[in-house]
GUROPA-856969 format. One line per 10 residues: for each residue x, y, z of N, C-alpha, C, O. Coordinates in steps of 0.1 Angstrom, whole numbers. Example, Ala and Ser with C-alpha at 12.3 -4.5 7.8 and 13.67 -1.06 7.14 Angstrom:
% residues 2
132:-57:78:123:-45:78:132:-33:78:142:-33:85  128:-22:71:137:-11:71:129:0:79:134:11:80
This chain:
% residues 198
8:-12:0:0:0:0:9:12:0:18:13:8  5:22:-9:13:34:-10:11:43:2:-1:45:6  21:48:8:20:56:20:19:71:15:28:77:10  7:77:17:4:90:13:12:100:21:15:111:16  15:97:34:23:106:42:37:109:36:43:119:38  42:99:28:55:101:22:54:107:8:63:115:5  44:104:1:42:109:-12:39:124:-13:45:131:-21  31:129:-4:27:143:-3:39:152:-1:41:162:-9  48:150:9:59:158:11:69:158:-2:75:168:-5  70:146:-7:79:144:-19:73:152:-31:81:159:-38
60:152:-33:54:160:-44:56:175:-42:59:182:-51  54:179:-29:55:193:-26:70:198:-28:72:209:-33  79:189:-25:93:192:-27:97:194:-41:104:203:-45  92:185:-50:94:186:-64:87:199:-70:93:205:-78  75:202:-65:68:214:-70:76:226:-66:78:235:-75  81:227:-54:89:239:-49:101:240:-58:105:251:-62  108:229:-60:121:229:-68:118:234:-82:126:242:-88  107:230:-88:103:234:-101:100:249:-102:104:255:-112  93:254:-92:91:268:-92:103:276:-90:105:287:-96  113:271:-82:125:278:-80:133:279:-93:139:289:-96
134:268:-100:141:267:-113:135:277:-123:142:284:-130  122:277:-123:114:286:-132:117:300:-129:119:309:-138  117:303:-116:119:317:-111:133:321:-114:135:333:-118  143:312:-113:157:316:-116:159:319:-131:166:328:-134  152:311:-139:153:314:-153:146:327:-157:152:334:-166  135:330:-150:129:343:-154:137:355:-149:137:366:-155  145:353:-138:153:363:-132:166:365:-139:173:375:-137  170:356:-148:183:357:-155:183:370:-163:173:373:-170  194:377:-163:195:389:-171:194:387:-186:199:377:-191  187:396:-192:185:394:-207:198:398:-214:204:408:-210
202:391:-224:213:394:-232:210:406:-241:201:405:-249  218:416:-240:216:428:-248:223:427:-261:234:420:-262  218:433:-272:225:432:-285:239:439:-284:241:449:-277  249:433:-291:262:439:-292:266:440:-306:264:430:-314  272:451:-310:276:453:-324:291:456:-324:297:462:-315  297:452:-335:312:455:-338:313:465:-349:308:463:-360  319:477:-346:321:487:-355:335:487:-360:344:491:-352  338:483:-372:352:483:-377:355:496:-384:348:500:-393  365:503:-379:369:515:-385:384:514:-390:391:505:-387  388:524:-398:402:524:-402:412:528:-391:424:529:-394
407:530:-379:415:533:-368:414:522:-357:420:524:-346  406:512:-360:405:501:-350:390:498:-348:381:504:-354  387:488:-340:374:483:-338:368:489:-325:375:490:-315  355:491:-325:347:496:-314:336:486:-311:328:484:-320  335:481:-299:324:471:-296:314:479:-287:318:484:-277  301:478:-291:291:486:-285:280:477:-280:274:469:-288  277:478:-267:265:470:-262:253:480:-262:253:491:-256  242:476:-268:230:484:-269:221:481:-257:222:470:-251  212:490:-254:203:488:-243:189:487:-248:181:497:-249  185:475:-252:172:473:-258:161:475:-248:149:478:-251
164:472:-235:154:474:-225:150:488:-223:138:491:-222  159:497:-222:156:511:-219:153:519:-232:146:529:-231  159:515:-243:157:522:-256:153:513:-267:161:511:-277  141:506:-266:137:496:-276:136:502:-290:140:495:-300  129:514:-292:127:520:-305:141:523:-311:143:521:-323  149:530:-304:162:535:-309:171:523:-312:178:523:-322  171:513:-304:179:501:-306:175:494:-319:183:490:-327  162:492:-321:157:485:-332:160:493:-345:164:488:-355  159:506:-344:162:515:-355:177:514:-359:180:512:-371  186:514:-349:200:513:-352:203:499:-358:211:498:-367
197:489:-352:200:475:-358:195:474:-372:201:467:-380  184:480:-375:179:480:-389:189:486:-399:191:480:-409  195:497:-395:205:503:-403:218:494:-404:224:493:-414  221:488:-393:233:479:-392:230:467:-402:239:464:-410  219:461:-401:216:449:-408:214:452:-423:216:443:-432  210:464:-427:209:468:-441:222:472:-447:223:474:-459  233:473:-439:246:477:-444:247:492:-446:257:497:-452  238:499:-440:238:514:-442:251:520:-437:256:530:-444  256:516:-426:268:522:-420:281:519:-427:291:526:-425  281:508:-435:293:504:-441:298:515:-451:291:518:-461
310:520:-449:315:530:-458:312:544:-454:316:554:-461  305:546:-443:302:560:-438:314:564:-430:323:557:-428  314:577:-426:325:582:-418:321:589:-405:309:592:-403  330:591:-397:328:600:-385:331:614:-391:343:618:-393  321:622:-394:322:634:-401:323:646:-392:326:658:-396  321:644:-379:321:656:-370:328:651:-357:323:642:-349  340:657:-354:348:653:-343:351:665:-335:358:674:-340  347:666:-322:350:677:-313:356:672:-300:350:665:-293  368:676:-298:376:671:-286:368:675:-274:363:686:-273  368:666:-264:362:668:-251:347:670:-252:340:677:-244
341:665:-263:327:665:-265:321:652:-271:315:644:-263  323:650:-284:318:637:-289:324:635:-303:330:644:-309  321:623:-309:325:620:-323:312:615:-329:305:606:-324  309:621:-341:296:618:-347:297:612:-361:306:616:-368  289:602:-364:290:596:-377:277:589:-381:266:591:-375  278:581:-392:266:573:-396:257:578:-406:247:572:-409  261:589:-413:252:595:-422:258:600:-435:251:601:-446  271:602:-435:278:607:-447:289:598:-452:295:590:-444  292:598:-465:303:591:-470:316:600:-470:315:611:-467  327:594:-474:340:601:-474:340:613:-484:348:622:-482
331:613:-494:330:625:-503:320:635:-498:316:643:-505  315:633:-485:306:642:-479:292:642:-485:284:652:-484  288:631:-491:275:629:-496:266:622:-485:271:613:-478  254:627:-484:245:622:-474:238:609:-479:232:609:-490  237:599:-471:231:587:-475:216:588:-472:212:594:-462  208:581:-480:193:581:-478:190:573:-465:196:563:-462  180:578:-458:176:572:-445:162:568:-445:154:572:-454  158:561:-434:144:557:-432:137:569:-424:143:579:-422  125:567:-421:117:578:-414:123:580:-400:129:571:-394  122:593:-395:127:596:-382:119:588:-371:109:582:-374
125:587:-359:120:579:-348:117:588:-336:121:599:-336  109:582:-327:105:589:-315:117:590:-306:125:581:-304  119:602:-300:130:604:-291:128:597:-278:118:600:-271  137:588:-274:136:581:-261:146:586:-251:150:579:-242  149:599:-252:159:605:-242:154:605:-228:162:606:-218  141:603:-226:135:602:-212:135:588:-206:127:585:-198  144:580:-211:145:566:-206:154:564:-194:155:553:-189  160:575:-189:168:574:-177:183:572:-179:191:574:-170  186:569:-192:201:568:-195:207:581:-197:200:590:-203  219:583:-193:226:596:-193:237:596:-203:243:586:-207
240:608:-208:251:610:-218:264:611:-211:271:621:-210  268:599:-206:281:597:-200:292:594:-210:289:591:-221  304:596:-205:316:592:-214:315:578:-219:312:569:-212  317:576:-232:317:564:-239:303:558:-242:301:546:-245  292:566:-239:279:561:-243:276:565:-257:282:575:-262  267:558:-264:263:562:-277:248:567:-277:240:562:-270  246:578:-285:233:584:-285:230:588:-299:238:588:-308  217:591:-302:212:595:-315:214:610:-317:211:618:-309  220:613:-329:221:627:-333:208:631:-340:200:622:-344  205:644:-340:192:649:-345:193:663:-349:203:670:-346
183:669:-354:182:683:-357:175:690:-345:175:684:-334  171:702:-346:164:709:-335:151:703:-331:146:704:-320  145:695:-341:133:688:-338:136:676:-329:144:668:-334  131:675:-317:135:663:-308:133:650:-314:140:640:-311  123:648:-323:119:635:-329:124:634:-344:116:630:-352  136:638:-346:141:638:-360:152:629:-363:158:629:-374  156:621:-353:168:612:-355:165:601:-365:154:596:-366  175:598:-373:174:588:-383:185:578:-382:184:568:-374  196:580:-389:207:571:-388:219:576:-381:227:568:-375  221:589:-380:233:594:-374:233:593:-358:223:594:-352
245:590:-353:247:588:-339:260:595:-335:268:599:-343  262:595:-322:275:601:-317:279:593:-304:270:588:-297  292:593:-302:297:586:-290:303:598:-281:311:605:-286  298:599:-269:302:609:-260:317:606:-256:320:595:-252  325:617:-256:339:615:-252:342:622:-238:353:623:-234  331:626:-232:331:632:-219:317:631:-213:308:627:-220  315:634:-200:302:634:-195:294:647:-200:298:658:-196  284:645:-208:277:656:-214:263:657:-208:253:654:-214  262:661:-195:249:662:-189:240:672:-195:228:672:-194  246:682:-203:237:692:-210:229:686:-221:220:692:-226
233:673:-225:225:667:-235:214:657:-230:207:651:-238  213:656:-217:203:647:-211:189:653:-211:187:665:-212  180:644:-211:165:648:-210:163:656:-197:167:652:-186  155:667:-199:151:675:-187:136:677:-187:130:677:-176  130:679:-199:116:681:-200:111:678:-214:119:678:-223  98:675:-215:93:672:-229:90:685:-237:78:687:-241  100:693:-239:99:705:-247:109:704:-257:119:697:-256  108:712:-268:118:712:-279:132:715:-274:141:709:-278  133:724:-264:146:729:-259:152:719:-249:164:718:-248  144:711:-243:149:703:-232:148:687:-233:150:680:-224
143:683:-245:142:669:-247:154:661:-246:154:649:-241  166:666:-250:178:659:-249:180:650:-260:173:649:-270  191:642:-259:195:632:-269:195:618:-263:200:615:-253  189:609:-271:186:596:-266:198:586:-266:204:583:-276  202:583:-254:213:573:-252:207:559:-254:196:556:-249  214:550:-261:209:537:-263:219:526:-262:217:514:-266  231:529:-257:241:519:-255:254:525:-250:255:537:-247  264:516:-249:277:521:-244:289:513:-250:287:501:-254  300:519:-251:312:512:-256:317:503:-245:320:507:-234  319:490:-249:324:481:-239:338:476:-242:345:470:-234
343:479:-255:357:476:-259:360:486:-270:352:489:-278  373:490:-270:377:499:-281:376:513:-277:376:522:-285  376:516:-264:376:530:-259:388:537:-263:388:549:-265  399:530:-264:412:536:-269:410:541:-284:416:551:-288  402:534:-291:399:538:-305:391:551:-305:394:560:-313  381:551:-297:373:564:-295:382:575:-292:381:586:-297  391:573:-282:401:583:-278:410:588:-290:412:600:-291  414:579:-298:423:582:-309:415:591:-319:420:601:-325  403:587:-322:394:594:-332:392:608:-327:392:618:-334  389:609:-314:386:623:-308:398:632:-309:396:644:-310
410:627:-310:422:636:-311:427:639:-325:437:646:-326  420:635:-335:425:637:-349:423:652:-352:415:659:-347  431:657:-362:430:671:-366:418:672:-375:415:663:-383  411:683:-374:399:686:-382:400:699:-390:409:707:-388  390:700:-399:389:712:-408:375:714:-411:366:708:-406  372:724:-420:359:726:-425:358:721:-440:367:723:-447  347:715:-443:345:711:-457:331:715:-461:321:709:-457  330:726:-469:317:731:-473:309:736:-461:314:744:-453  297:731:-459:289:735:-448:292:728:-435:287:731:-425  301:718:-436:304:710:-424:317:715:-417:327:718:-424
316:716:-404:328:720:-396:332:708:-388:325:698:-386  345:708:-382:350:698:-374:351:684:-381:349:674:-375  354:685:-394:356:673:-402:370:668:-401:379:676:-404  372:655:-398:386:650:-398:393:652:-411:387:650:-422  406:657:-411:413:660:-423:415:647:-431:413:646:-443  419:636:-424:420:623:-430:407:615:-426:405:613:-414  399:611:-435:386:604:-432:387:593:-422:396:584:-424  378:593:-413:377:582:-403:366:573:-408:354:576:-406  369:562:-415:359:554:-422:354:543:-413:361:536:-407  341:542:-413:334:530:-407:333:520:-418:324:520:-426
342:510:-417:343:500:-428:331:491:-428:326:487:-438  327:487:-416:316:477:-415:311:477:-401:319:478:-391  298:475:-399:292:473:-386:284:460:-386:276:458:-395  286:451:-377:280:438:-377:274:435:-363:280:440:-353  263:427:-362:258:423:-349:265:411:-345:267:401:-352  270:412:-332:277:401:-326:268:392:-318:269:379:-319  259:397:-310:249:390:-302:236:397:-303:236:409:-305  225:390:-301:212:396:-303:202:390:-293:190:393:-293
């Protein structure tokens, strides 16, 4: 005869163990997308923050996967501020982009050194493909209010390897080319951007 007094505790023990394992799996941190940006000055590895900036991250990955960034340049470099790229070719022609996206600068992420954020015009919701990497803490670029003047610039990731490459790019000599200022004299080419993990 089966002893119910033994079976019930055993069943409850298995149930608790199963719930613990399931809870541990749910609590495991989500793997964030990582991209490799190959430039003619070295590689930059960037971890994106899909949790805090889902719209911006998906937009950036769409450009990466379409090959949009391949052959573009860092066309604006300002020491102790940022390096900007992702929209122009080495002959200073602008590449065609997709529709602008909603500004996610109110996501809590700050424009700290080595973070990546979306570049835009005066219109807060005008970002398309261009991005910049902060080379210092730029709190003036952070979200303050939902107004045109205070929306800020949406951070969506951070450099996790290749910070020395960012530093080298920041220090290059620049000039003016047509309507563009702070353009590196020798083009800093983004040869290829690829997704490493997703």
